[in-house]
N, C-alpha and C positions, 0 to 999 in steps of 0.2 A: 185107314187113318186112325191114329190113337185118339183116345178121349181128350188128352191134354192138348194135342195138336188141333183137334176140332174146336175145343174151347177157345184156344188162342186165335183161331181163324175168325170165330164169331165175334170176339172182342175187337179184332182189327176192323171188321166190317162195321161194327157199331161206332168205333172211333172215326172211321171214314165218313159215316153218315153225319156225325156231329160236326166234323170239320166243314162238310159241304153246307150244312145248315147255317153255321156261323159266318162262313166266308173266310177265305185265306188271309184277307187284309188285316183281320183282327188278331192274327196269331203272330207271335214273335218268331224271327228266323232262328232255326236251331243252331246251337254252337257245340262244337265237339272239342274236347281236350283229351289228348292221349298221354299215357304215362311216359315220362321222360321228355315230353315236349315242353319247351319254354314258350309261353304265350307271348307273341310279338306285340310291341306297342305301336300304335298307328303313328306314322311319321307326321310331323307338323305340316300344316298347309303352307305352301310357298307361293308367293307372287313374284313373277319375273317382271322387271321394269326395263323399258327401252325408250331412249330418246330417238326420234326420227326427224330427218329432213332430206327429202329427195332420196329415199332409201330403197326404192323399188327393186333395184338390181339384186340385192342379197336378202331382202326381207322374207320372201317365201321360205327360203332354207332356214333362216333364223327362227321363224315361227314354228316350223316343223320340228326343229331341235328342242323346242320348249313345250311341246304338247303334253309332257308329263307333269308340268306345273299346274297348280289349281287355277291360276289366273295369269294373264299376260296384260300388263298395263303399258300402253303406248301413249307417250306425250309427244305430239308432233309439234315441231317448232317452225313450221312454214313450208311444207312440201308443195311443189308444183307439178310433180310427176304422179305416178299411180300408187304412191305409198298409202294414201288414205283408203283407196279402193281395195287394195290387197289386205290391209289391216282389218277393214270393215267386214270382209268375208270370213274371217276366222272366228269360230264359235267361242273361243276362250279369250278373245281380245276385248279389253275395256279401253276404248279409244277416246282420247282427249286432245284438245288443241290448246296450245299456249296462247294466252291473251296478253297483248302488249308486246313490248320489245324483248329480245332475248336477254335474260338476266345473267348469262354466263353459265358454264357447264355445271359448276358445283350447285348453284341454286336451282337450276333446272332439274338436276337429278333429285334434289331434295323434294321438289314439287311432285315428281313422279312417284317417289316413295310414299308421300303423304296421300296419294290417290289410291294406294293399294288397300285391299280388304284385309290382308294378312300381315302379321308382324315380321315373318321371315321373308327376306327380300333377296332375290338373285338378280343383280344388275348386270345387264349385258348391253353392248352397243349394237347398232343396227347392221354391223358388218362382222359380227361374232357368232360363231356356230358352236353350240354346246355339243360335245361328243357324246355318243351313246354311253360310253364307258363312264364319263363324268356324271351323267344323269343317274346311272345305276349306283354310282358311288355315293352321291348325295342322298338318294332315296334310302340307302341302307344305313345312313349315319344316325346315331343318337344325338341330334343337334343340341348344342349347349348355348343358351341365350347369352352367356357371358364370354362367348368366343366369336371371333371373326374367322372366316375360312378363305384362304388364299388359293388361287387356281393357277396352274401353269398355262402359259399361252404359247401356241405355235403360230408364228406370224408368217403370212404369205404375201408375195408380190409377184405379179405376172404368172400366177399359178405355181410358183416355186416357193418352197419353204425356205425362209431366210434364217440362217444360223450364224450370221456375222453382223457387222454394223451396229452392234449393241442391241440387236433384236432377240438375242438368245444367249443365256436363259432369260426368260421373262415371266414374271409372276405378279398377280394383282389380287387384292382382297375384294371379293365380289359377293360373297354370301354372308349375310349378317341379320341380326334381329334389331329392328328399328327402335325397340324400347331401350336398347343399350347403346346404340351408336347410329351414325348417319354419315352422309358425305360432308366434307368440308365445303365452304362457300366460295372457294377460289374460282375465278373465271375460267382458267385453263389449268391443266395438270391436276384436276380434281381427283380426290381419292377418298376411300372410306377411312374414317378416323379409327385408329386402333389403340390409342393411348389407354392404358390401364385394363386392356382386354387381352386374353390369350389369342394368339394367332395360330391356327391349325392349318397345316399345308395339305391340300388335297393332291391326289396323284395323277389324275387324268385331265386332259387339256380342253381348253376352248381354242378353236381354230379362228384366227383373226385375219380377215382379208381387208387390209387397211385401205387400199386404193384400187379403184377400178381401172384407172387410166392415168396418163400424164396430165390430162386436163383436170382430173379429180385431185391429183397432187397439188397443182397450182391453186385450185380453189381452196383446199384445206390449208395450204401454206398461208394464204392471205388471211383467212379467218383466224388462224392461231396467232399470227403476228399482230393483228389488230387487237385481239383480246389480251394478249400479253402486254401491249403498250397501255391499254386502258387500265389493266389491273395494277401496273407498276408506276403509272404516271405520278410524279411528285414524290415517289418513295425510293426509286432506284435511279442512279445516275447513268447517263449514256452520252456518247459522242460518236461522230462518224468513224473515228479511228477505232473506237471500241467495237463498233459494228463490224468493221473489217477484220479485226483480230479474232473476234468470236467466230466469224464465218470461216476464216482459214483454219482455225483450230478445230472447228466442228468437222470439216472435211478430212483433215489429217487423222483425227481421232477415229472417225468412222471407217475411212478407206484403208488406213495403214494399221493403226493400233488395234482396231476391232476387226481387221481382216476382211473388209469389204472387197478388197482387191481379189480375193479368192472366189468371189461369186459373180464374176463377169459383169455383164451388162446391168443386172439387177443391183449388184453391189455399188457400181458407179452411180447409178441413178439415185439410189437411196442416200449415198454420201453427198451428192450434189444437192439433193433436196434438203438435207440437214444444214448444209452450208448456206443455202439461200434463205432458209427459214431464220437462221441465226442472224444473218445480215439484216433482213428486213424488220425483224422484231425489235432489234436494238436501234435501227435507224428511225423507225416509227416511234419508239420510246423517246428518242432524242427530240423529235418534233413535238410529241405530247408534253414533254417537260418544258419546252420553250413556250407552249401555249399556257401552261400553268403559271409561268413566271410573268407573262405579259399582263 
């Protein structure tokens, strides 16, 4: 061994002894920068927010698809199934229960956003699964607080992807910074407000499993129709004839113009669902308007 090598070895041993004496906790982690390498900037922390109600069927898969997020905020609006137990077992979930009556989807989403620790929000529903490709795409983005990011949706019914009935193409703004924008306060058809903000389109999808069964269809149809009537009572006119014409048009548009007829049973059921929803929401609005005038 050369003298220089021996000297280096003794110096290394002395440094090792010093490190042992001080304890590794007091030393900063080493950092290495190579020539030609661009130092990457840490991605902003993201909170995922979810509204739940009797969401046990899809919730395990939804939570698994969000494990890359720093936090998952769940605001439960009155579950009676295993939703709360499933959410409570996940280490990243911050679980909250809505107090009082349901305020409508827009305001409920805003409450969930307010509960998050982080300003960057990814809002998903309890039947929406973030694809691995979308997660990778978001984590690689240099997020701009003055932008809202829209996501393509692949919608499924009966385990079949629906590309007709107005369900495709489908895109929604779901990733945003709450210091710049938030959800509107509408009871139904709530959305992230994008006025005066750049909207950037992401490429990879969220998979949306809208309805578990026909019973789930009927339950959601009733809920949406009631909320529509409450939101528009005294502000939008309606009559039984209007309910009928909207219903017929909704079916023809979905089944014929939007080619639901090409997707067999699923296309027929979705088109019929749209027709029934249109009929009941305008008939319920008619009754709500009569109560307002009484």
